C-alpha positions in Angstrom: 51.9 15.2 157.8 50.1 15.4 154.3 46.2 15.4 154.2 45.6 14.5 157.6 42.2 13.1 158.6 39.7 15.3 160.6 37.3 13.9 163.0 34.2 16.0 163.2 32.1 15.2 166.4 28.3 15.8 166.1 25.9 15.2 169.1 22.4 15.5 167.8 18.9 15.7 169.4 15.7 16.4 167.7 17.3 18.7 164.9 15.9 16.3 162.0 14.6 20.0 160.3 18.3 21.3 160.4 20.2 18.3 159.9 20.2 18.2 155.9 21.8 21.7 155.8 24.5 20.8 158.3 25.3 17.6 156.7 25.4 19.1 153.1 27.9 21.8 154.3 30.1 19.0 155.4 29.9 16.8 152.4 30.4 20.1 150.3 33.6 20.9 151.9 36.6 21.6 149.8 38.7 19.5 152.2 37.9 15.8 151.6 39.7 13.7 154.4 37.1 14.0 157.1 34.9 11.5 158.9 31.5 12.4 161.0 31.1 10.6 164.3 27.4 11.5 165.0 25.9 10.4 168.0 22.1 10.2 169.0 21.4 11.7 172.1 17.9 10.0 172.3 16.1 11.7 169.4 12.3 11.7 169.4 11.9 12.9 165.7 13.3 11.7 162.3 16.9 12.8 163.1 18.3 9.5 163.3 16.5 8.5 159.9 18.0 11.4 158.3 21.6 10.3 159.4 21.0 6.8 158.5 20.5 8.0 154.9 23.5 10.2 154.8 25.5 7.3 156.3 24.3 4.9 153.6 25.4 7.4 150.9 28.8 8.3 152.5 30.8 5.9 154.3 32.7 8.8 156.0 29.6 9.4 158.1 29.0 7.1 161.2 26.2 7.0 163.5 26.0 5.8 167.2 23.7 5.8 170.1 24.4 7.9 173.2 24.3 5.2 175.9 24.3 7.9 178.6 22.1 11.1 178.6 23.3 14.6 177.6 26.0 16.2 175.4 28.9 15.3 177.2 28.4 11.4 177.1 27.6 11.6 173.4 30.8 13.7 172.8 32.7 11.0 174.6 31.2 8.2 172.4 31.9 10.3 169.4 35.5 10.8 170.4 36.1 7.1 171.4 35.0 6.1 167.6 37.3 8.8 166.0 40.4 7.9 164.1 41.5 11.7 163.1 44.8 13.3 163.3 42.5 16.6 164.2 39.7 17.0 166.3 36.8 19.4 165.8 33.1 19.7 166.8 30.2 20.4 164.9 26.4 21.5 166.1 23.7 19.5 164.2 21.8 22.8 163.6 24.5 24.6 162.1 26.1 25.2 159.0 29.9 25.2 157.9 31.4 27.6 155.4 32.6 25.6 152.4 36.3 26.3 153.1 36.2 25.7 156.9 37.9 22.6 157.2 40.6 23.5 154.6 41.4 26.8 156.4 41.6 25.0 160.0 43.8 22.3 158.8 46.2 24.3 157.0 46.3 26.8 160.1 47.1 23.9 162.3 49.9 22.6 159.8 51.3 26.0 159.5 51.5 26.8 163.3 52.0 23.0 164.4 51.2 21.3 167.8 50.4 23.4 170.8 47.6 25.6 168.9 44.0 25.7 168.5 42.6 27.0 165.2 39.5 29.1 165.3 37.2 30.9 162.9 35.2 33.8 163.1 31.2 33.1 163.4 27.9 34.5 162.0 24.5 34.0 163.9 21.4 33.5 161.8 18.1 33.0 162.5 14.7 32.9 160.8 13.3 35.7 163.1 16.4 37.9 163.3 19.1 38.2 165.9 18.6 40.0 169.2 21.1 42.7 170.1 22.7 40.6 172.8 23.8 38.0 170.3 25.0 40.8 167.8 27.3 42.2 170.5 28.4 38.6 171.3 29.2 37.9 167.7 31.2 41.2 167.1 33.0 40.7 170.7 34.0 37.3 169.6 35.1 37.9 166.2 37.2 40.9 167.4 39.0 38.6 169.6 39.4 35.8 167.1 40.8 38.2 164.4 44.0 38.9 166.7 44.1 35.7 168.5 43.6 37.7 171.9 40.8 35.2 172.9 42.1 34.3 176.4 42.3 38.0 177.4 38.8 38.0 178.3 38.2 34.4 179.1 36.4 35.1 182.5 33.7 37.2 180.5 32.2 34.7 178.4 33.3 31.5 176.3 35.8 32.9 174.2 36.2 29.8 171.7 32.8 28.9 169.9 31.9 25.4 170.7 31.4 24.3 167.0 34.3 26.3 165.6 37.7 25.0 166.7 40.2 22.4 165.6 43.2 21.0 167.6 45.9 18.2 167.1 44.5 14.9 168.7 47.7 14.8 171.0 46.8 18.4 172.2 43.2 17.3 172.7 44.2 14.5 174.8 46.7 16.4 176.9 43.8 18.8 177.6 41.6 16.1 178.9 39.2 15.5 176.0 35.8 15.2 177.1 36.6 13.4 180.6 35.3 16.2 182.8 31.4 16.4 183.8 31.6 20.1 184.1 28.8 22.1 182.1 29.0 24.3 180.0 31.2 21.7 178.6 32.5 24.2 175.6 33.4 26.9 178.4 35.1 24.2 180.5 37.1 22.8 177.3 38.2 26.4 176.3 39.6 27.0 179.9 41.5 23.9 179.5 42.9 24.9 176.4 44.0 27.9 178.3 45.3 26.0 181.1 47.3 23.9 178.7 48.6 27.0 177.0 47.3 26.2 173.4 48.0 29.4 171.5 44.9 30.7 169.3 45.8 30.9 165.9 44.2 34.3 164.6 41.6 34.3 161.9 39.9 37.1 160.0 37.2 34.8 158.1 33.9 33.5 158.8 34.2 30.0 158.8 30.8 29.0 160.7 27.0 29.9 160.6 25.8 29.6 164.1 21.8 29.0 164.3 19.7 30.5 166.8 16.1 29.6 167.8 14.1 29.1 170.6 14.5 25.4 171.5 18.1 25.5 171.0 19.8 23.5 173.8 22.0 26.4 175.0 18.8 28.3 175.7 16.6 25.9 177.4 18.9 23.3 179.3 19.7 24.2 182.9 23.4 23.3 182.0 23.8 26.7 180.4 22.2 28.7 183.1 24.0 31.8 184.4 25.0 29.7 187.6 26.8 27.0 185.8 28.9 29.8 183.9 29.9 31.3 187.2 30.8 28.1 188.8 33.3 27.3 185.8 34.8 30.9 185.9 35.3 30.8 189.7 36.8 27.2 189.5 39.4 27.9 187.1 40.3 31.2 188.6 41.0 29.8 191.8 43.1 26.9 190.2 44.8 29.1 187.4 45.1 32.7 188.4 44.6 33.3 192.0 47.4 34.0 194.1 46.5 33.0 197.7 49.1 35.1 199.0 47.5 38.4 198.0 44.3 40.0 199.1 41.2 39.3 197.3 38.4 41.7 196.4 35.0 41.2 194.9 33.4 44.2 193.1 29.6 44.4 192.8 26.7 43.2 194.8 24.2 42.0 192.0 23.3 38.5 191.1 26.8 37.5 190.1 28.6 39.5 192.8 26.2 37.5 195.3 26.8 34.3 194.0 30.6 34.5 193.6 30.7 35.9 197.1 28.4 33.1 198.6 30.8 30.6 197.0 34.0 32.1 198.4 32.2 32.1 201.9 31.4 28.5 201.5 35.1 27.6 200.6 36.4 29.7 203.7 38.1 32.2 201.4 38.7 35.6 202.7 37.8 38.4 200.7 37.0 42.4 200.8 33.3 43.0 199.1 33.5 46.2 197.2 30.4 48.2 196.3 29.4 51.7 195.1 25.5 51.7 196.1 25.2 53.6 199.3 22.1 51.5 200.1 24.0 48.4 200.3 27.5 49.7 201.8 27.8 48.8 205.4 25.3 46.2 205.1 26.1 42.3 205.6 25.2 39.6 203.1 26.5 36.0 204.1 28.0 37.6 207.1 30.3 39.7 204.7 30.2 43.4 205.0 30.1 45.5 201.6 32.4 48.5 202.0 33.0 51.3 199.3 35.3 50.6 196.6 38.0 53.1 197.6 38.9 50.5 200.3 40.9 48.6 197.8 43.4 51.4 198.1 44.3 50.1 201.7 44.7 46.5 200.6 48.4 45.5 199.7 48.7 44.3 196.1 45.3 42.9 195.8 43.6 40.9 193.0 40.1 41.7 192.0 37.2 39.8 190.4 34.7 42.2 188.8 31.2 41.4 188.6 30.0 44.9 187.4 28.3 44.6 184.0 27.6 48.0 183.0 30.0 49.1 180.3 30.5 52.6 181.4 31.1 51.5 184.9 33.7 49.0 183.5 35.4 51.6 181.6 35.8 53.7 184.6 37.1 50.5 186.6 39.7 50.0 183.8 40.9 53.6 184.1 40.8 53.2 188.1 43.3 50.2 187.6 45.4 51.9 185.0 45.9 54.8 187.3 47.2 52.4 190.0 49.5 50.4 187.8 47.4 47.1 187.9 47.0 45.0 184.9 44.2 42.9 183.5 44.4 39.2 183.7 47.0 39.5 186.3 45.7 41.8 188.8 42.0 42.2 187.9 39.5 39.8 186.0 36.2 40.8 184.6 33.5 37.9 185.3 31.1 39.6 183.1 
């Protein structure tokens, strides 16, 4: 395949202030065989007008209305109108590095089907980046540099939503944007994992990820913590849970309680572990919390870890190493 076309899917809503930088970064890509499918998700500012100007000046840029509401229907509209050999996504408030498309296309051509090309990311903001985002960026880029993204997939979304590219056939086999599960980027990442698309390592920053207070992922309920936990548990039970083995849940904070409640609702038996003496022996959702050493009495258990403290996580890893259990097989960090 020579010079394949890349379809760039861009849902947009009220980002007129950022769109020129975003679109200029695409127009000035070193790789030229692309199309933009931009879908207006009911903007109330001049975003549509900005896109229309660019569309008149460059026939590769096409603009559509979102007949539904939200990012998933907008992405479906964009994809339905696409014709590229390769599929990628872009956020309307972000910036591509000039070599992003060329690098990703070459990576896919070199590795072939069954792979997902990713790039390292760099957060930026007019008011500076919080420590939390700095840590997420560092963690994500370390995984991406070696292509080990799936090894920590139950912690956070390990493939950045605006910085991936796949063969069209692989995208179809993963279900494209058919599911209605939010956060949609995390759900898609799990489907890449489910279909065993291999992540191509990348040591280059290819995407500049803008942060600001009104960004959708900060403000919309679909990106609240409980939605992430729903996705994690859904795919764990579907892909990695062995229902012939005892299941344990570590931690009784917000995440631990949420996971425990959902397991109770699904009538799934589990042992609830805790190291807080004030909670041990108490019942929540009619499920008694027990000391974590109770794990030793279980026969070859699997564990969901909801303990967020890094020092405690290190101790938990050491504990599992000591009893010969392996990550992503015997235990899974959900935070």
